[in-house]
Biopython code that builds the backbone (N, CA, C, O; Angstrom):
import numpy as np
from Bio.PDB.StructureBuilder import StructureBuilder

atoms = [
    (1, "MET", "N", (130.574, 36.719, 91.634)),
    (1, "MET", "CA", (130.698, 36.805, 93.073)),
    (1, "MET", "C", (130.025, 35.582, 93.700)),
    (1, "MET", "O", (128.861, 35.298, 93.419)),
    (2, "VAL", "N", (130.743, 34.877, 94.530)),
    (2, "VAL", "CA", (130.221, 33.702, 95.208)),
    (2, "VAL", "C", (129.794, 34.102, 96.610)),
    (2, "VAL", "O", (130.559, 34.703, 97.364)),
    (3, "LEU", "N", (128.544, 33.753, 96.948)),
    (3, "LEU", "CA", (128.024, 34.092, 98.270)),
    (3, "LEU", "C", (128.244, 32.953, 99.243)),
    (3, "LEU", "O", (128.223, 31.782, 98.867)),
    (4, "ASP", "N", (128.449, 33.302, 100.467)),
    (4, "ASP", "CA", (128.564, 32.327, 101.543)),
    (4, "ASP", "C", (127.249, 31.556, 101.645)),
    (4, "ASP", "O", (126.193, 32.178, 101.765)),
    (5, "PRO", "N", (127.279, 30.203, 101.600)),
    (5, "PRO", "CA", (126.038, 29.423, 101.672)),
    (5, "PRO", "C", (125.194, 29.726, 102.905)),
    (5, "PRO", "O", (123.966, 29.722, 102.823)),
    (6, "ALA", "N", (125.827, 29.987, 104.039)),
    (6, "ALA", "CA", (125.058, 30.307, 105.252)),
    (6, "ALA", "C", (124.300, 31.615, 105.063)),
    (6, "ALA", "O", (123.189, 31.768, 105.572)),
    (7, "MET", "N", (124.890, 32.557, 104.338)),
    (7, "MET", "CA", (124.237, 33.831, 104.086)),
    (7, "MET", "C", (123.009, 33.618, 103.206)),
    (7, "MET", "O", (121.970, 34.235, 103.439)),
    (8, "GLN", "N", (123.114, 32.762, 102.208)),
    (8, "GLN", "CA", (121.976, 32.476, 101.346)),
    (8, "GLN", "C", (120.873, 31.777, 102.135)),
    (8, "GLN", "O", (119.693, 32.047, 101.911)),
    (9, "ASP", "N", (121.233, 30.898, 103.041)),
    (9, "ASP", "CA", (120.239, 30.139, 103.794)),
    (9, "ASP", "C", (119.317, 31.042, 104.606)),
    (9, "ASP", "O", (118.099, 30.874, 104.544)),
    (10, "TRP", "N", (119.849, 31.981, 105.356)),
    (10, "TRP", "CA", (118.978, 32.822, 106.191)),
    (10, "TRP", "C", (118.102, 33.713, 105.334)),
    (10, "TRP", "O", (116.970, 34.015, 105.711)),
    (11, "ARG", "N", (118.611, 34.140, 104.184)),
    (11, "ARG", "CA", (117.783, 34.969, 103.302)),
    (11, "ARG", "C", (116.652, 34.152, 102.707)),
    (11, "ARG", "O", (115.537, 34.650, 102.546)),
    (12, "ALA", "N", (116.938, 32.890, 102.376)),
    (12, "ALA", "CA", (115.892, 32.009, 101.834)),
    (12, "ALA", "C", (114.832, 31.730, 102.892)),
    (12, "ALA", "O", (113.639, 31.742, 102.589)),
    (13, "VAL", "N", (115.250, 31.479, 104.120)),
    (13, "VAL", "CA", (114.308, 31.233, 105.223)),
    (13, "VAL", "C", (113.446, 32.472, 105.443)),
    (13, "VAL", "O", (112.225, 32.367, 105.556)),
    (14, "LEU", "N", (114.071, 33.636, 105.504)),
    (14, "LEU", "CA", (113.333, 34.881, 105.680)),
    (14, "LEU", "C", (112.321, 35.067, 104.552)),
    (14, "LEU", "O", (111.160, 35.387, 104.807)),
    (15, "GLY", "N", (112.749, 34.872, 103.326)),
    (15, "GLY", "CA", (111.863, 35.051, 102.182)),
    (15, "GLY", "C", (110.675, 34.106, 102.195)),
    (15, "GLY", "O", (109.545, 34.515, 101.930)),
    (16, "ARG", "N", (110.932, 32.841, 102.505)),
    (16, "ARG", "CA", (109.832, 31.853, 102.581)),
    (16, "ARG", "C", (108.844, 32.235, 103.668)),
    (16, "ARG", "O", (107.631, 32.155, 103.474)),
    (17, "ASN", "N", (109.368, 32.650, 104.812)),
    (17, "ASN", "CA", (108.489, 32.999, 105.932)),
    (17, "ASN", "C", (107.669, 34.255, 105.637)),
    (17, "ASN", "O", (106.480, 34.309, 105.953)),
    (18, "VAL", "N", (108.287, 35.244, 105.047)),
    (18, "VAL", "CA", (107.553, 36.472, 104.706)),
    (18, "VAL", "C", (106.429, 36.129, 103.741)),
    (18, "VAL", "O", (105.288, 36.542, 103.947)),
    (19, "ARG", "N", (106.740, 35.376, 102.685)),
    (19, "ARG", "CA", (105.714, 35.019, 101.697)),
    (19, "ARG", "C", (104.590, 34.198, 102.331)),
    (19, "ARG", "O", (103.411, 34.466, 102.100)),
    (20, "LYS", "N", (104.966, 33.192, 103.136)),
    (20, "LYS", "CA", (103.965, 32.321, 103.753)),
    (20, "LYS", "C", (103.025, 33.111, 104.665)),
    (20, "LYS", "O", (101.806, 32.969, 104.577)),
    (21, "ILE", "N", (103.588, 33.933, 105.531)),
    (21, "ILE", "CA", (102.775, 34.699, 106.471)),
    (21, "ILE", "C", (101.937, 35.739, 105.724)),
    (21, "ILE", "O", (100.768, 35.949, 106.049)),
    (22, "ARG", "N", (102.532, 36.382, 104.734)),
    (22, "ARG", "CA", (101.797, 37.371, 103.939)),
    (22, "ARG", "C", (100.588, 36.721, 103.265)),
    (22, "ARG", "O", (99.492, 37.282, 103.274)),
    (23, "GLN", "N", (100.788, 35.554, 102.688)),
    (23, "GLN", "CA", (99.686, 34.862, 102.026)),
    (23, "GLN", "C", (98.645, 34.375, 103.032)),
    (23, "GLN", "O", (97.448, 34.421, 102.745)),
    (24, "GLN", "N", (99.076, 33.912, 104.197)),
    (24, "GLN", "CA", (98.123, 33.503, 105.237)),
    (24, "GLN", "C", (97.249, 34.675, 105.668)),
    (24, "GLN", "O", (96.085, 34.490, 106.023)),
    (25, "ARG", "N", (97.805, 35.868, 105.637)),
    (25, "ARG", "CA", (97.063, 37.069, 106.023)),
    (25, "ARG", "C", (96.274, 37.633, 104.841)),
    (25, "ARG", "O", (95.636, 38.679, 104.952)),
    (26, "ARG", "N", (96.326, 36.927, 103.709)),
    (26, "ARG", "CA", (95.644, 37.366, 102.474)),
    (26, "ARG", "C", (96.052, 38.790, 102.101)),
    (26, "ARG", "O", (95.224, 39.636, 101.762)),
    (27, "MET", "N", (97.361, 39.015, 102.180)),
    (27, "MET", "CA", (97.919, 40.323, 101.902)),
    (27, "MET", "C", (98.725, 40.241, 100.604)),
    (27, "MET", "O", (99.482, 39.293, 100.397)),
    (28, "THR", "N", (98.561, 41.219, 99.749)),
    (28, "THR", "CA", (99.362, 41.264, 98.525)),
    (28, "THR", "C", (100.738, 41.846, 98.842)),
    (28, "THR", "O", (100.947, 42.453, 99.892)),
    (29, "GLN", "N", (101.670, 41.645, 97.909)),
    (29, "GLN", "CA", (102.980, 42.269, 98.077)),
    (29, "GLN", "C", (102.827, 43.790, 98.115)),
    (29, "GLN", "O", (103.526, 44.473, 98.864)),
    (30, "GLU", "N", (101.915, 44.307, 97.307)),
    (30, "GLU", "CA", (101.685, 45.753, 97.286)),
    (30, "GLU", "C", (101.229, 46.270, 98.648)),
    (30, "GLU", "O", (101.711, 47.300, 99.119)),
    (31, "LYS", "N", (100.311, 45.564, 99.269)),
    (31, "LYS", "CA", (99.802, 45.959, 100.587)),
    (31, "LYS", "C", (100.918, 45.894, 101.627)),
    (31, "LYS", "O", (101.065, 46.804, 102.444)),
    (32, "LEU", "N", (101.703, 44.816, 101.595)),
    (32, "LEU", "CA", (102.819, 44.683, 102.529)),
    (32, "LEU", "C", (103.823, 45.814, 102.320)),
    (32, "LEU", "O", (104.311, 46.401, 103.286)),
    (33, "ALA", "N", (104.125, 46.114, 101.076)),
    (33, "ALA", "CA", (105.060, 47.199, 100.774)),
    (33, "ALA", "C", (104.534, 48.524, 101.335)),
    (33, "ALA", "O", (105.288, 49.287, 101.938)),
    (34, "PHE", "N", (103.250, 48.793, 101.137)),
    (34, "PHE", "CA", (102.653, 50.024, 101.638)),
    (34, "PHE", "C", (102.695, 50.077, 103.160)),
    (34, "PHE", "O", (103.105, 51.083, 103.738)),
    (35, "GLU", "N", (102.269, 48.989, 103.812)),
    (35, "GLU", "CA", (102.195, 48.944, 105.278)),
    (35, "GLU", "C", (103.579, 49.057, 105.925)),
    (35, "GLU", "O", (103.717, 49.646, 106.997)),
    (36, "SER", "N", (104.593, 48.497, 105.281)),
    (36, "SER", "CA", (105.939, 48.510, 105.863)),
    (36, "SER", "C", (106.798, 49.661, 105.327)),
    (36, "SER", "O", (107.948, 49.829, 105.734)),
    (37, "GLU", "N", (106.223, 50.453, 104.407)),
    (37, "GLU", "CA", (106.936, 51.584, 103.810)),
    (37, "GLU", "C", (108.240, 51.141, 103.146)),
    (37, "GLU", "O", (109.294, 51.753, 103.325)),
    (38, "ILE", "N", (108.133, 50.051, 102.369)),
    (38, "ILE", "CA", (109.269, 49.487, 101.641)),
    (38, "ILE", "C", (108.849, 49.360, 100.182)),
    (38, "ILE", "O", (107.693, 49.054, 99.890)),
    (39, "ASP", "N", (109.772, 49.592, 99.278)),
    (39, "ASP", "CA", (109.467, 49.503, 97.854)),
    (39, "ASP", "C", (108.979, 48.104, 97.475)),
    (39, "ASP", "O", (109.496, 47.099, 97.962)),
    (40, "LEU", "N", (107.988, 48.060, 96.608)),
    (40, "LEU", "CA", (107.388, 46.800, 96.165)),
    (40, "LEU", "C", (108.426, 45.840, 95.588)),
    (40, "LEU", "O", (108.406, 44.650, 95.901)),
    (41, "THR", "N", (109.324, 46.339, 94.758)),
    (41, "THR", "CA", (110.315, 45.445, 94.148)),
    (41, "THR", "C", (111.280, 44.885, 95.196)),
    (41, "THR", "O", (111.796, 43.778, 95.042)),
    (42, "TYR", "N", (111.517, 45.654, 96.260)),
    (42, "TYR", "CA", (112.383, 45.176, 97.335)),
    (42, "TYR", "C", (111.699, 44.035, 98.099)),
    (42, "TYR", "O", (112.357, 43.068, 98.483)),
    (43, "ILE", "N", (110.391, 44.143, 98.319)),
    (43, "ILE", "CA", (109.632, 43.066, 98.972)),
    (43, "ILE", "C", (109.752, 41.792, 98.141)),
    (43, "ILE", "O", (110.010, 40.716, 98.680)),
    (44, "GLY", "N", (109.564, 41.916, 96.830)),
    (44, "GLY", "CA", (109.697, 40.752, 95.950)),
    (44, "GLY", "C", (111.080, 40.128, 96.033)),
    (44, "GLY", "O", (111.212, 38.904, 96.049)),
    (45, "GLY", "N", (112.114, 40.964, 96.087)),
    (45, "GLY", "CA", (113.483, 40.459, 96.212)),
    (45, "GLY", "C", (113.716, 39.749, 97.528)),
    (45, "GLY", "O", (114.429, 38.747, 97.580)),
    (46, "ILE", "N", (113.116, 40.263, 98.594)),
    (46, "ILE", "CA", (113.232, 39.604, 99.900)),
    (46, "ILE", "C", (112.558, 38.240, 99.845)),
    (46, "ILE", "O", (113.128, 37.253, 100.310)),
    (47, "GLU", "N", (111.358, 38.172, 99.287)),
    (47, "GLU", "CA", (110.630, 36.901, 99.218)),
    (47, "GLU", "C", (111.367, 35.871, 98.361)),
    (47, "GLU", "O", (111.250, 34.670, 98.605)),
    (48, "ARG", "N", (112.112, 36.321, 97.378)),
    (48, "ARG", "CA", (112.884, 35.397, 96.534)),
    (48, "ARG", "C", (114.246, 35.069, 97.146)),
    (48, "ARG", "O", (114.993, 34.262, 96.593)),
    (49, "GLY", "N", (114.573, 35.688, 98.284)),
    (49, "GLY", "CA", (115.857, 35.433, 98.936)),
    (49, "GLY", "C", (117.019, 36.099, 98.233)),
    (49, "GLY", "O", (118.164, 35.680, 98.401)),
    (50, "LYS", "N", (116.748, 37.128, 97.449)),
    (50, "LYS", "CA", (117.789, 37.801, 96.680)),
    (50, "LYS", "C", (118.285, 39.078, 97.334)),
    (50, "LYS", "O", (119.316, 39.616, 96.928)),
    (51, "ARG", "N", (117.589, 39.567, 98.321)),
    (51, "ARG", "CA", (117.965, 40.811, 98.994)),
    (51, "ARG", "C", (118.537, 40.526, 100.371)),
    (51, "ARG", "O", (118.271, 39.484, 100.970)),
    (52, "ASN", "N", (119.319, 41.461, 100.856)),
    (52, "ASN", "CA", (119.948, 41.357, 102.162)),
    (52, "ASN", "C", (119.417, 42.507, 103.032)),
    (52, "ASN", "O", (120.103, 43.509, 103.234)),
    (53, "PRO", "N", (118.179, 42.351, 103.547)),
    (53, "PRO", "CA", (117.554, 43.466, 104.255)),
    (53, "PRO", "C", (118.217, 43.761, 105.596)),
    (53, "PRO", "O", (118.749, 42.872, 106.261)),
    (54, "SER", "N", (118.169, 45.028, 105.967)),
    (54, "SER", "CA", (118.696, 45.447, 107.268)),
    (54, "SER", "C", (117.740, 44.997, 108.375)),
    (54, "SER", "O", (116.612, 44.577, 108.116)),
    (55, "LEU", "N", (118.212, 45.097, 109.584)),
    (55, "LEU", "CA", (117.388, 44.764, 110.743)),
    (55, "LEU", "C", (116.160, 45.671, 110.797)),
    (55, "LEU", "O", (115.068, 45.211, 111.128)),
    (56, "LEU", "N", (116.327, 46.944, 110.478)),
    (56, "LEU", "CA", (115.215, 47.885, 110.470)),
    (56, "LEU", "C", (114.146, 47.467, 109.457)),
    (56, "LEU", "O", (112.955, 47.507, 109.764)),
    (57, "VAL", "N", (114.559, 47.072, 108.263)),
    (57, "VAL", "CA", (113.614, 46.628, 107.230)),
    (57, "VAL", "C", (112.886, 45.368, 107.693)),
    (57, "VAL", "O", (111.670, 45.262, 107.540)),
    (58, "MET", "N", (113.620, 44.418, 108.254)),
    (58, "MET", "CA", (112.978, 43.192, 108.739)),
    (58, "MET", "C", (111.981, 43.506, 109.850)),
    (58, "MET", "O", (110.911, 42.900, 109.913)),
    (59, "ALA", "N", (112.325, 44.448, 110.727)),
    (59, "ALA", "CA", (111.423, 44.829, 111.819)),
    (59, "ALA", "C", (110.161, 45.492, 111.272)),
    (59, "ALA", "O", (109.070, 45.263, 111.794)),
    (60, "ARG", "N", (110.292, 46.305, 110.236)),
    (60, "ARG", "CA", (109.113, 46.944, 109.647)),
    (60, "ARG", "C", (108.208, 45.913, 108.975)),
    (60, "ARG", "O", (106.984, 46.029, 109.041)),
    (61, "ILE", "N", (108.791, 44.923, 108.339)),
    (61, "ILE", "CA", (107.993, 43.853, 107.722)),
    (61, "ILE", "C", (107.276, 43.057, 108.808)),
    (61, "ILE", "O", (106.084, 42.775, 108.689)),
    (62, "ALA", "N", (108.000, 42.696, 109.867)),
    (62, "ALA", "CA", (107.395, 41.944, 110.967)),
    (62, "ALA", "C", (106.230, 42.713, 111.571)),
    (62, "ALA", "O", (105.182, 42.134, 111.861)),
    (63, "GLU", "N", (106.409, 44.002, 111.759)),
    (63, "GLU", "CA", (105.332, 44.818, 112.324)),
    (63, "GLU", "C", (104.128, 44.867, 111.377)),
    (63, "GLU", "O", (102.985, 44.764, 111.822)),
    (64, "ALA", "N", (104.381, 45.022, 110.085)),
    (64, "ALA", "CA", (103.288, 45.071, 109.104)),
    (64, "ALA", "C", (102.532, 43.741, 109.049)),
    (64, "ALA", "O", (101.332, 43.712, 108.775)),
    (65, "LEU", "N", (103.247, 42.640, 109.312)),
    (65, "LEU", "CA", (102.620, 41.312, 109.310)),
    (65, "LEU", "C", (102.074, 40.931, 110.685)),
    (65, "LEU", "O", (101.448, 39.881, 110.833)),
    (66, "SER", "N", (102.305, 41.772, 111.687)),
    (66, "SER", "CA", (101.864, 41.527, 113.071)),
    (66, "SER", "C", (102.431, 40.231, 113.646)),
    (66, "SER", "O", (101.716, 39.437, 114.256)),
    (67, "VAL", "N", (103.733, 40.038, 113.437)),
    (67, "VAL", "CA", (104.417, 38.875, 114.001)),
    (67, "VAL", "C", (105.728, 39.340, 114.628)),
    (67, "VAL", "O", (106.270, 40.372, 114.232)),
    (68, "PRO", "N", (106.241, 38.593, 115.597)),
    (68, "PRO", "CA", (107.559, 38.950, 116.136)),
    (68, "PRO", "C", (108.637, 38.701, 115.071)),
    (68, "PRO", "O", (108.514, 37.788, 114.255)),
    (69, "LEU", "N", (109.662, 39.501, 115.089)),
    (69, "LEU", "CA", (110.757, 39.366, 114.118)),
    (69, "LEU", "C", (111.351, 37.962, 114.133)),
    (69, "LEU", "O", (111.739, 37.441, 113.087)),
    (70, "THR", "N", (111.424, 37.357, 115.292)),
    (70, "THR", "CA", (111.988, 36.000, 115.384)),
    (70, "THR", "C", (111.220, 34.989, 114.538)),
    (70, "THR", "O", (111.794, 34.016, 114.049)),
    (71, "LYS", "N", (109.924, 35.224, 114.371)),
    (71, "LYS", "CA", (109.116, 34.304, 113.547)),
    (71, "LYS", "C", (109.537, 34.360, 112.080)),
    (71, "LYS", "O", (109.475, 33.351, 111.376)),
    (72, "LEU", "N", (109.958, 35.514, 111.627)),
    (72, "LEU", "CA", (110.409, 35.635, 110.234)),
    (72, "LEU", "C", (111.745, 34.935, 109.999)),
    (72, "LEU", "O", (112.056, 34.528, 108.879)),
    (73, "LEU", "N", (112.522, 34.803, 111.055)),
    (73, "LEU", "CA", (113.855, 34.225, 110.907)),
    (73, "LEU", "C", (113.955, 32.767, 111.333)),
    (73, "LEU", "O", (115.007, 32.147, 111.175)),
    (74, "SER", "N", (112.855, 32.204, 111.880)),
    (74, "SER", "CA", (112.915, 30.799, 112.340)),
    (74, "SER", "C", (112.740, 29.841, 111.184)),
    (74, "SER", "O", (111.938, 30.053, 110.274)),
    (75, "ASP", "N", (113.516, 28.787, 111.254)),
    (75, "ASP", "CA", (113.503, 27.779, 110.189)),
    (75, "ASP", "C", (112.378, 26.800, 110.347)),
    (75, "ASP", "O", (112.231, 25.890, 109.531)),
]
sb = StructureBuilder()
sb.init_structure("model")
sb.init_model(0)
sb.init_chain("A")
sb.init_seg("    ")
for serial, (resi, resn, name, xyz) in enumerate(atoms, 1):
    if name == "N":
        sb.init_residue(resn, " ", resi, " ")
    sb.init_atom(name, np.array(xyz, "f"), 0.0, 1.0, " ", f" {name:<3s}", serial, name[0])
structure = sb.get_structure()
């Protein structure tokens, strides 16, 4: 299955931003998963740009990281 390059780009941006902000907050993936009520392996997939999270999932991550959702999606 070939993915649309634009689709891969936003997932990669989201993943980089989640990882960067999480690390700046000195938060582990486990802590982020707990705070956002998302499975740990799903958090890892998001950070690697391999998952296609829903808007609700992205909003829960943003809330757990205490940032606006737009910050997770900005390049």
